[in-house]
C-alpha positions as CSV (number, residue, x, y, z in Angstrom):
1,M,78.7,127.3,57.6
2,R,81.9,127.4,59.7
3,A,82.3,131.1,58.7
4,V,78.7,131.8,59.7
5,C,79.2,130.3,63.2
6,N,82.4,132.3,63.6
7,Q,80.3,135.5,63.3
8,I,78.3,134.6,66.4
9,Q,80.2,136.4,69.1
10,Q,80.3,135.9,72.9
11,G,78.3,138.6,74.6
12,M,75.9,139.0,71.7
13,T,72.3,139.4,72.9
14,V,69.8,136.7,72.2
15,K,67.7,139.2,70.3
16,Q,70.7,140.0,68.0
17,L,71.3,136.2,67.7
18,Q,67.7,135.7,66.7
19,E,68.0,138.4,64.0
20,F,71.3,136.8,62.8
21,V,69.7,133.4,62.6
22,S,66.7,134.7,60.5
23,I,69.0,136.6,58.1
24,H,71.1,133.5,57.5
25,G,68.2,131.2,57.0
26,L,68.9,129.0,60.0
27,I,66.4,127.2,62.2
28,P,65.2,127.0,64.9
29,Q,65.3,130.2,66.9
30,P,67.7,130.0,69.9
31,K,66.6,129.8,73.5
32,K,67.2,132.7,75.9
33,S,69.2,130.3,78.2
34,G,70.6,126.9,77.5
35,T,71.9,125.0,74.5
36,S,70.5,125.5,71.0
37,F,71.5,123.9,67.8
38,V,70.8,126.3,64.9
39,V,71.2,124.5,61.5
40,E,71.0,125.1,57.8
41,T,67.8,123.9,56.1
42,K,69.4,123.3,52.7
43,T,71.6,120.5,54.2
44,Y,68.7,119.1,56.3
45,G,70.5,120.0,59.5
46,R,73.9,118.4,58.8
47,F,75.8,121.7,59.3
48,G,75.1,124.2,62.0
49,C,76.1,125.9,65.2
50,K,75.9,124.8,68.8
51,V,75.1,128.0,70.7
52,I,75.1,128.2,74.5
53,T,73.2,131.2,75.9
54,E,72.9,132.3,79.5
55,A,70.6,135.1,80.9
56,G,69.9,136.4,77.4
57,F,73.5,136.5,76.1
58,V,75.6,134.2,74.0
59,K,78.2,132.4,76.1
60,E,79.7,130.2,73.4
61,A,79.1,129.3,69.7
62,K,80.7,126.4,68.0
63,Y,80.5,124.9,64.5
64,I,79.0,121.4,64.3
65,F,78.7,118.7,61.6
66,A,76.5,115.7,61.8
67,D,77.3,112.8,59.6
């Protein structure tokens, strides 16, 4: 999952991010602006990415692990 999060690049559009999330089987779809937590379904959300978007673009993406 860490490698997947690293593929989310700053400046990526939210539309591109939504497609990326769908392709990789992550949920839920990210917001246009604000903080979203997109996670794997197979681990019941334990592994995922914290994605901060602003005005339709990715500002930051970071790997997260909930234990």
